[in-house]
C-alpha positions in Angstrom: -50.1 35.8 -3.4 -47.5 37.8 -5.0 -43.9 39.5 -4.3 -42.6 40.1 -7.7 -44.2 41.4 -11.3 -42.5 43.5 -14.2 -44.0 47.0 -15.6 -42.4 47.1 -18.8 -45.1 47.8 -21.0 -45.2 48.4 -25.2 -45.9 50.7 -27.1 -48.3 48.9 -28.4 -49.7 48.0 -24.8 -49.5 52.0 -23.6 -51.7 52.9 -26.8 -54.3 50.8 -26.0 -54.7 50.8 -23.0 -53.1 53.5 -21.2 -54.3 56.2 -24.7 -56.5 58.0 -21.4 -54.7 57.9 -18.9 -51.8 61.1 -18.1 -48.5 59.6 -17.8 -44.9 61.1 -17.1 -43.1 62.2 -20.0 -40.7 59.7 -18.7 -42.0 56.7 -18.2 -40.2 53.9 -15.9 -40.4 50.4 -16.3 -39.2 47.9 -13.7 -39.0 43.5 -14.4 -38.2 43.1 -11.0 -40.8 45.0 -8.8 -39.9 43.7 -4.7 -41.5 45.1 -2.4 -41.1 48.6 -0.6 -39.9 49.5 -4.2 -41.5 52.4 -5.8 -44.7 51.1 -8.5 -47.4 53.3 -11.6 -50.5 52.6 -10.1 -54.4 54.2 -10.8 -55.8 55.0 -7.9 -59.8 55.6 -7.0 -58.5 59.6 -6.2 -57.0 60.8 -9.5 -58.5 58.2 -11.7 -56.9 59.4 -15.0 -53.3 59.6 -13.4 -50.7 57.2 -14.0 -49.6 57.6 -10.0 -46.5 56.6 -7.6 -46.4 55.1 -4.6 -44.7 52.6 -2.8 -45.7 48.5 -2.4 -46.3 47.3 0.6 -49.3 49.3 3.1 -48.6 51.4 5.7 -51.9 52.1 7.3 -52.7 56.2 8.1 -52.6 55.0 12.3 -49.3 53.2 11.7 -47.5 54.5 14.4 -44.3 55.4 13.0 -45.5 54.7 9.4 -42.7 51.5 8.9 -42.3 49.8 5.8 -41.2 45.8 6.5 -42.9 44.7 2.6 -45.2 42.7 5.0 -48.6 44.0 3.4 -47.7 43.5 0.2 -50.4 41.4 -0.8 -54.5 41.7 1.4 -56.6 38.3 0.7 -60.4 39.0 -0.6 -61.5 36.2 2.2 -62.5 38.2 4.7 -60.5 42.4 3.5 -63.1 44.1 5.2 -63.0 42.9 8.2 -58.5 43.3 8.3 -58.6 46.4 10.7 -55.2 47.2 7.8 -57.6 46.5 5.2 -60.9 47.1 6.0 -61.5 51.6 5.0 -59.2 50.3 2.4 -61.3 48.7 0.3 -64.3 50.6 0.6 -63.0 54.1 0.1 -59.2 53.9 -1.8 -58.9 51.4 -3.9 -56.4 51.0 -7.2 -55.3 49.5 -10.0 -51.6 47.7 -10.4 -51.4 47.8 -14.3 -48.6 45.3 -15.0 -47.5 43.2 -18.6 -46.5 39.8 -16.1 -45.7 38.8 -11.9 -43.8 35.9 -11.4 -44.2 33.0 -9.2 -42.3 30.8 -7.7 -41.7 26.6 -8.3 -39.5 25.0 -5.2 -37.4 22.7 -7.2 -34.6 20.2 -6.0 -32.9 20.9 -2.8 -35.0 23.0 -1.8 -34.4 25.7 -4.9 -36.3 28.6 -5.8 -37.5 28.0 -9.6 -38.9 31.7 -11.0 -41.9 31.9 -13.7 -43.4 34.8 -15.9 -46.9 34.3 -15.7 -48.1 36.4 -18.5 -52.1 37.1 -20.2 -51.9 34.9 -24.0 -53.4 37.7 -25.3 -50.3 40.3 -24.8 -52.2 43.0 -23.0 -51.3 44.4 -20.1 -52.6 42.6 -16.9 -54.4 45.1 -14.0 -54.4 43.7 -10.4 -57.2 45.1 -7.9 -55.3 46.7 -5.5 -56.2 49.4 -1.7 -54.1 51.7 -0.9 -53.1 54.4 1.6 -51.4 57.6 3.1 -49.7 57.7 6.0 -49.2 62.3 6.9 -47.1 63.2 10.0 -46.5 66.8 9.4 -44.1 67.1 6.6 -43.9 63.6 5.7 -46.0 61.6 3.1 -46.1 58.0 2.4 -48.6 57.0 0.1 -48.0 53.0 -0.5 -50.4 50.1 -2.1 -51.6 46.6 -1.1 -52.2 43.7 -4.6 -55.9 42.1 -3.9 -55.4 38.4 -4.3 -57.3 35.0 -4.2 -57.2 31.3 -5.1 -55.3 30.5 -8.2 -57.3 29.9 -11.3 -56.2 26.7 -13.2 -53.0 27.5 -14.5 -51.7 29.2 -11.7 -51.9 26.4 -9.4 -49.8 24.5 -10.7 -47.3 27.1 -9.1 -48.7 27.9 -6.5 -51.9 28.6 -3.8 -52.1 32.2 -4.3 -52.9 34.8 -7.4 -53.5 38.4 -8.1 -56.9 39.0 -8.7 -56.9 40.0 -12.7 -59.5 43.3 -13.5 -59.7 41.4 -16.9 -61.8 43.8 -18.7 -61.7 48.3 -19.0 -66.2 47.5 -17.5 -64.7 46.1 -14.5 -61.6 48.4 -14.4 -63.8 51.7 -14.4 -65.9 50.3 -12.1 -63.2 49.2 -9.3 -62.6 52.7 -9.5 -65.5 54.3 -9.3 -67.5 55.0 -6.0 -69.0 51.0 -5.5 -70.6 49.6 -2.3 -68.6 46.9 -0.9 -70.6 44.4 -1.5 -70.2 44.6 -4.6 -66.3 45.2 -4.5 -65.9 42.5 -2.6 -67.7 41.0 -5.8 -65.3 41.7 -7.6 -62.4 39.6 -5.7 -62.3 36.4 -8.4 -60.2 34.6 -9.6 -59.6 35.5 -13.5 -60.7 32.7 -16.2 -59.0 29.1 -16.8 -57.1 29.2 -19.9 -56.1 33.0 -20.5 -52.3 33.0 -18.9 -49.5 31.2 -20.0 -46.4 31.3 -18.1 -42.8 30.3 -19.2 -39.2 29.8 -16.8 -37.2 33.1 -15.9 -33.5 33.7 -14.7 -32.9 32.9 -11.1 -31.5 36.5 -11.9 -34.4 37.1 -10.5 -34.5 36.2 -7.2 -32.3 39.2 -6.7 -34.6 42.5 -5.9 -31.9 44.2 -7.0 -31.4 42.8 -10.2 -33.0 44.9 -12.9 -32.6 44.3 -16.6 -34.4 42.9 -19.9 -33.2 39.5 -19.9 -35.5 39.0 -17.1 -38.4 38.3 -19.6 -36.0 35.8 -21.6 -37.4 32.5 -21.2 -34.5 29.4 -20.1 -34.2 26.7 -19.9 -36.1 23.6 -18.2 -34.5 21.6 -16.0 -34.3 17.9 -16.7 -36.0 15.4 -14.0 -35.8 11.7 -13.5 -38.0 11.2 -15.8 -37.3 13.2 -18.7 
């Protein structure tokens, strides 16, 4: 799955990958984006604008518009058949930019040890997502979910799921285009092996309200019985 990620782009990443995207004058960054937080996406209804939505998809047909954070991820397998996702994967697709995402390893005593996962080439990631809009009267909620798939070789050491990463600009453009469903589904696969790096970070990440730059700092690995 993908339960936390970071969007704190470097100036060179913005220049290289977001140069043609309209951005707010003050680009809010976050080192610890958690479910129900607002974050930036590039959606197919406005593909040249970086806009904010809330993480955790609320289907347009939801009776109350409540966001429990349960729909932060959409499994790629069978996504076209799920009532919450079927319409969005056909007509409401988005890119979720990130500098990295986080995953946890279970340590001694069932402790959760977080790791930061990023591209080796130091590029921004663009995760495949879907979005929806819920309206009742004057209330409008725009929300999104990150699509997950089987892990590649690196992530398999930590978890059995990972976000779908669209690593080339052509695929990013295709995902936001009026792509037929079958062609869109064909894009939902693990990235190539060998393109990611990871390292342990502080357990401060486990607190959703903690959002400081030191979450990107490498933490020492704990010695094991055989170290």
